[in-house]
N, C-alpha and C positions, 0 to 999 in steps of 0.2 A: 619466489612468489611475485607475480607481475602486479603492477599498479594500474590496471585497466579501470577506467571509470564505469559506472553503471550506465548502460545504453538506454535509449528511449524504448527499445524493444523489450528489454528486461523489465523496465518500469511499467510498460503496458501489460505485460503478462502478470506482473505482480498485482496491478490494479484489477485485472479480470479475475484473478484468483481471490482477491479480497472481496470483490463484489459477489461472486458466487458463494463464498463462505458466509458472508453477511446475510444474503438472501436465504440460504439454507437454514441458518440458525434462527432467523426471524420466523420462518415457516415451521421449524421444529418446536420452538418454545412458546409460540403465541397463537393460541386457537382463534383469537379474534382476527389476527392478520390472515390466517388461513381462510377464514370465512370471507374476508374482504377481497382476497385475491381473485375470487370468481367474478367480481364486478369491476368493469373497466373504469367506472366513475367513482370508485371508493377513494378514501383518504390514503390508502396504501400506495396507489399509483400516482396520486397528486402531491403527496407530502413526504411519505416515508422513503420511497425509492429515490426520488430526486435528492433528498437530504443525505441519504446514504451514499449516493454518487458523489456529491460534493465533498462530504467528509472523507471518503476513501481517496478521492483525487488529491485533496490537500495533504493527506497523510503520505501518499506515495511520492508526491513532489518533495515533501520535507525529508522523507527517507532518502530519496535520490540526491538531494542537495547535501545532506549530512554525510552520506557514504562517499560521494565524490570529493567533498571537502576533506574528509579524513584520509582518503587515498592520495590526494594531491599533496597533503601536508607531510606525508611520510616519505616522500621521494628523497629528500636530502638526509634523512636520519637513518643511517645504517649502523647498527650496534656492533657489527663485526669489525669495523674500521677503527673503533675507539680503543685505545690501550687501557688495560686494566691495571690498577695499582696493586 
């Protein structure tokens, strides 16, 4: 298994997938948000969508940092080279 870090392309695809999933769930489970989606000046477009963008971006950056940190920390630890007693 190779120790490749998560690239920015994978992080961007993960972000796009998370935003799509968040928007679909918002529309599926909230009738008031579905009603507001028709108006460009509603709170959905001024508050909800930008806050979802920021929250998902922070989450993806944290996931990328943790994944890359985990992958880089395991480079020196190979359990096959350690003798067993």
